[in-house]
C-alpha positions as a Python dict, from the first residue, in 0.01 Angstrom:
ca = {
    (1, 'X'): (0, 0, 0),
    (2, 'X'): (148, 331, -107),
    (3, 'X'): (86, 602, 149),
    (4, 'X'): (92, 979, 101),
    (5, 'X'): (401, 1034, 315),
    (6, 'X'): (638, 928, 35),
    (7, 'X'): (551, 1216, -205),
    (8, 'X'): (551, 1461, 87),
    (9, 'X'): (896, 1350, 205),
    (10, 'X'): (1030, 1373, -150),
    (11, 'X'): (878, 1719, -188),
    (12, 'X'): (1033, 1837, 138),
    (13, 'X'): (1375, 1706, 33),
    (14, 'X'): (1354, 1874, -305),
    (15, 'X'): (1207, 2203, -189),
    (16, 'X'): (1548, 2367, -169),
    (17, 'X'): (1628, 2253, -524),
    (18, 'X'): (1324, 2417, -683),
    (19, 'X'): (1410, 2707, -907),
    (20, 'X'): (1059, 2780, -1037),
    (21, 'X'): (740, 2888, -870),
    (22, 'X'): (554, 2555, -895),
    (23, 'X'): (588, 2218, -726),
    (24, 'X'): (366, 1941, -865),
    (25, 'X'): (305, 1646, -635),
    (26, 'X'): (195, 1345, -840),
    (27, 'X'): (-28, 1126, -624),
    (28, 'X'): (-98, 863, -890),
    (29, 'X'): (86, 596, -688),
    (30, 'X'): (-86, 684, -361),
    (31, 'X'): (-353, 429, -275),
    (32, 'X'): (-436, 555, 74),
    (33, 'X'): (-437, 895, 241),
    (34, 'X'): (-557, 996, 587),
    (35, 'X'): (-536, 1306, 804),
    (36, 'X'): (-162, 1254, 856),
    (37, 'X'): (-104, 1249, 482),
    (38, 'X'): (-318, 1558, 433),
    (39, 'X'): (-130, 1729, 716),
    (40, 'X'): (200, 1650, 546),
    (41, 'X'): (75, 1797, 219),
    (42, 'X'): (-39, 2112, 401),
    (43, 'X'): (302, 2136, 573),
    (44, 'X'): (473, 2102, 235),
    (45, 'X'): (242, 2366, 88),
    (46, 'X'): (312, 2609, 373),
    (47, 'X'): (690, 2562, 352),
    (48, 'X'): (676, 2603, -25),
    (49, 'X'): (462, 2917, 1),
    (50, 'X'): (721, 3071, 233),
    (51, 'X'): (966, 3030, -56),
    (52, 'X'): (725, 3171, -316),
    (53, 'X'): (641, 2825, -454),
    (54, 'X'): (286, 2699, -512),
    (55, 'X'): (212, 2329, -461),
    (56, 'X'): (-32, 2157, -695),
    (57, 'X'): (-160, 1801, -673),
    (58, 'X'): (-185, 1580, -979),
    (59, 'X'): (-375, 1250, -1005),
    (60, 'X'): (-517, 1223, -652),
    (61, 'X'): (-743, 920, -610),
    (62, 'X'): (-1118, 974, -552),
    (63, 'X'): (-1085, 925, -174),
    (64, 'X'): (-816, 1194, -155),
    (65, 'X'): (-1031, 1432, -362),
    (66, 'X'): (-1324, 1369, -128),
    (67, 'X'): (-1112, 1427, 184),
    (68, 'X'): (-970, 1747, 37),
    (69, 'X'): (-1320, 1879, -33),
    (70, 'X'): (-1468, 1775, 301),
    (71, 'X'): (-1179, 1931, 493),
    (72, 'X'): (-1178, 2251, 286),
    (73, 'X'): (-818, 2185, 183),
    (74, 'X'): (-904, 2176, -186),
    (75, 'X'): (-850, 2554, -188),
    (76, 'X'): (-511, 2519, -14),
    (77, 'X'): (-398, 2222, -226),
    (78, 'X'): (-528, 2288, -577),
    (79, 'X'): (-538, 2006, -830),
    (80, 'X'): (-403, 2006, -1182),
    (81, 'X'): (-590, 1812, -1447),
    (82, 'X'): (-436, 1481, -1550),
    (83, 'X'): (-207, 1509, -1849),
    (84, 'X'): (-334, 1340, -2164),
    (85, 'X'): (-89, 1050, -2128),
    (86, 'X'): (-190, 1003, -1761),
    (87, 'X'): (-552, 932, -1852),
    (88, 'X'): (-697, 584, -1848),
    (89, 'X'): (-824, 438, -2176),
    (90, 'X'): (-1168, 576, -2251),
    (91, 'X'): (-1133, 872, -2016),
    (92, 'X'): (-1199, 1203, -2187),
    (93, 'X'): (-991, 1511, -2138),
    (94, 'X'): (-1122, 1856, -2053),
    (95, 'X'): (-1159, 1940, -2422),
    (96, 'X'): (-1386, 1649, -2493),
}
């Protein structure tokens, strides 16, 4: 079971290496997330914001999306749409 702490730890380690203004955390391999995982993502977002970097989530699973909405963290941790090559067969993109 892949937990959310792995992407958070990687993001924290790489935060000092970021030269742009965006950090994308790909959650496609995360199969489970709880309040600890959400807390870690918020911590990462806050540390990044202090450096002028915005954290975006990509490919969160439906449970993570639901938890983000219920907790109100969807405004703190915005999601990016899946890239076209990330989509599952038969899944339509935003353009149709």
